[in-house]
N, CA and C of each residue as an Amber inpcrd file, in Angstrom:
protein
   195
  79.7800000 111.4610000 103.2870000  81.1260000 111.1270000 103.7220000
  81.0640000 109.7950000 104.4800000  81.8530000 108.8290000 104.0630000
  81.8750000 107.5230000 104.7330000  83.2810000 107.1830000 105.1780000
  83.3490000 106.3850000 106.2130000  84.6430000 105.9620000 106.7460000
  85.0220000 104.6270000 106.1230000  86.2860000 104.4260000 105.8040000
  86.7600000 103.1600000 105.2500000  86.9120000 102.1530000 106.3860000
  85.8660000 101.3730000 106.6050000  85.8470000 100.4210000 107.7100000
  86.7660000  99.2330000 107.4280000  86.9710000  98.9030000 106.1840000
  87.8020000  97.7580000 105.8250000  89.2210000  97.8980000 106.3740000
  89.8220000  99.0560000 106.2050000  91.1990000  99.2540000 106.6500000
  91.3070000  99.2030000 108.1720000  90.4140000  99.8660000 108.8800000
  90.4920000  99.8710000 110.3410000  90.1270000  98.5140000 110.9080000
  89.1570000  97.8470000 110.3410000  88.7510000  96.5310000 110.8200000
  89.8330000  95.4880000 110.6170000  90.5420000  95.5670000 109.5190000
  91.6090000  94.6000000 109.2410000  92.7350000  94.7370000 110.2550000
  93.1080000  95.9400000 110.5970000  94.1590000  96.1600000 111.5830000
  93.7620000  95.6590000 112.9500000  92.5170000  95.8600000 113.3210000
  92.0030000  95.4110000 114.6120000  92.0030000  93.8850000 114.6710000
  91.6310000  93.2350000 113.5790000  91.6190000  91.7790000 113.5310000
  93.0280000  91.2240000 113.6980000  94.0060000  91.8680000 113.1040000
  95.4010000  91.4400000 113.2540000  95.8460000  91.5190000 114.7030000
  95.3700000  92.5190000 115.4480000  95.7230000  92.6470000 116.8610000
  95.2340000  91.4540000 117.6630000  94.0720000  90.9150000 117.3190000
  93.5220000  89.7670000 118.0450000  94.3490000  88.5160000 117.8290000
  95.0600000  88.4460000 116.7420000  95.8680000  87.2660000 116.4390000
  97.2750000  87.3470000 117.0180000  97.5670000  88.3990000 117.7620000
  98.8790000  88.5860000 118.3890000  98.7480000  88.5150000 119.9000000
  99.6580000  87.8210000 120.5560000  99.6450000  87.6990000 122.0160000
  99.9080000  89.0640000 122.6420000  99.0770000  89.4950000 123.6120000
  99.3120000  90.7910000 124.2540000 100.5570000  90.7920000 125.1400000
 101.0690000  89.6250000 125.4980000 102.2590000  89.5250000 126.3430000
 103.5490000  89.6130000 125.5360000 103.6330000  88.8150000 124.4550000
 104.8970000  88.7330000 123.7130000 104.7980000  89.1770000 122.2570000
 103.5770000  89.3970000 121.7450000 103.4010000  89.8130000 120.3570000
 103.4850000  88.6710000 119.3630000 103.6370000  87.4360000 119.8770000
 103.7150000  86.2740000 119.0000000 102.3610000  85.9140000 118.4170000
 102.3860000  85.1500000 117.3350000 101.1510000  84.7140000 116.7050000
 100.3800000  83.7750000 117.6200000  99.0570000  83.9420000 117.6240000
  98.1940000  83.0510000 118.3950000  97.2540000  82.3480000 117.4290000
  96.7540000  81.1930000 117.8550000  95.7710000  80.4950000 117.0410000
  94.4110000  80.6180000 117.7000000  93.3830000  80.6960000 116.8870000
  92.0190000  80.7950000 117.3950000  91.6020000  79.4210000 117.8760000
  91.1210000  79.3310000 119.1090000  90.6900000  78.0650000 119.6830000
  89.2640000  77.7580000 119.2410000  89.0130000  76.4950000 118.9480000
  87.6760000  76.0620000 118.5620000  86.7430000  76.1580000 119.7680000
  85.4830000  76.5080000 119.5160000  84.5110000  76.5600000 120.6000000
  84.0530000  75.1530000 120.9300000  84.0020000  74.8620000 122.2240000
  83.6400000  73.5310000 122.6890000  82.4920000  73.6380000 123.6790000
  81.4880000  72.7880000 123.5310000  80.3800000  72.7640000 124.4790000
  79.6420000  74.0820000 124.5310000  79.4470000  74.6040000 125.7410000
  78.6960000  75.8430000 125.9320000  79.5960000  77.0720000 126.0090000
  80.8380000  76.9210000 125.6180000  81.7880000  78.0390000 125.6370000
  81.3300000  79.1210000 124.6690000  81.2650000  80.3370000 125.1480000
  80.8860000  81.4670000 124.3090000  82.0370000  82.4470000 124.2370000
  82.1870000  83.0800000 123.1040000  83.2120000  84.0980000 122.9650000
  84.3240000  83.6750000 122.0340000  85.2830000  84.5780000 121.8720000
  86.4360000  84.3310000 121.0160000  87.6270000  83.9950000 121.9010000
  88.1620000  82.7900000 121.7390000  89.2960000  82.3390000 122.5370000
  90.5050000  82.1330000 121.6340000  91.6670000  82.5110000 122.1380000
  92.9230000  82.3900000 121.3980000  93.9470000  81.7300000 122.3000000
  94.9550000  81.1020000 121.6920000  95.9970000  80.4340000 122.4700000
  97.3720000  80.8430000 121.9630000  98.2030000  81.2730000 122.9260000
  99.6090000  81.5600000 122.6640000 100.3840000  80.3580000 123.1820000
 101.3150000  79.8400000 122.4130000 102.0700000  78.6600000 122.8360000
 102.8900000  78.9350000 124.0990000 103.2520000  80.1890000 124.3230000
 104.0640000  80.5380000 125.4890000 103.2400000  81.0200000 126.6910000
 102.1590000  81.7570000 126.4440000 101.4160000  82.3960000 127.5330000
 100.0180000  81.8360000 127.7740000  99.6050000  80.8140000 127.0680000
  98.3190000  80.1730000 127.3350000  97.1380000  80.8160000 126.6350000
  95.9730000  80.6950000 127.2850000  94.7070000  81.1050000 126.6700000
  94.3280000  82.5480000 126.9830000  93.6840000  83.1730000 125.9950000
  93.1410000  84.5150000 126.1290000  91.7340000  84.5240000 125.5570000
  90.8840000  85.3890000 126.1040000  89.5250000  85.5610000 125.6160000
  89.3410000  87.0270000 125.2530000  88.6630000  87.2460000 124.1370000
  88.3580000  88.6280000 123.7620000  87.2180000  89.1320000 124.6280000
  87.4280000  90.2630000 125.2970000  86.4020000  90.8910000 126.1200000
  85.6900000  91.9640000 125.3050000  84.4050000  91.7470000 125.0520000
  83.6180000  92.7390000 124.3160000  83.4580000  94.0010000 125.1650000
  83.4080000  93.8350000 126.4820000  83.2240000  94.9810000 127.3740000
  84.4340000  95.9040000 127.3970000  85.6320000  95.3230000 127.3660000
  86.8580000  96.1100000 127.4700000  87.6100000  96.2450000 126.1540000
  87.1110000  95.5770000 125.0930000  87.7410000  95.6270000 123.7680000
  89.2250000  95.2720000 123.8330000  89.5160000  94.1640000 124.5290000
  90.8950000  93.7230000 124.6800000  90.9260000  92.2140000 124.9200000
  92.1030000  91.6310000 124.8210000  92.2780000  90.2210000 125.1480000
  92.6230000  90.0880000 126.6240000  91.9360000  89.1610000 127.3170000
  92.1750000  88.9360000 128.7380000  92.6280000  87.5100000 128.9560000
  93.5980000  87.2840000 129.8350000  94.0250000  85.9120000 130.1210000
  92.9100000  85.1420000 130.8220000  92.7730000  83.8590000 130.4890000
  91.7850000  82.9990000 131.1430000  92.4700000  81.6990000 131.5400000
  91.9930000  81.0590000 132.6210000  92.5920000  79.7860000 133.0430000
  92.3150000  78.6690000 132.0530000  93.1620000  77.6790000 132.0660000
  92.9580000  76.5130000 131.2040000  91.7070000  75.7570000 131.6620000
  90.9450000  75.2050000 130.7300000  89.7620000  74.4370000 131.1150000
  90.1650000  73.1380000 131.8190000  89.3140000  72.6770000 132.7120000
  89.5820000  71.4000000 133.3850000  89.3570000  70.2550000 132.4240000
  90.2520000  69.2920000 132.4490000  90.1550000  68.1660000 131.5140000
  89.1960000  67.1220000 132.0130000
């Protein structure tokens, strides 16, 4: 007996592309320098990082220019 990982994984991936605040589409931010992790940006609510520990998106401050 095997579980269909494709269906559950696809739904989870879609959640990462949605802002946890407003549900709007977010874009995946390119990794720069020594930045590690998955970062996303909502045009209205700013940057979020995927937390492997909590399995959720967490708000993060904007990087210093």
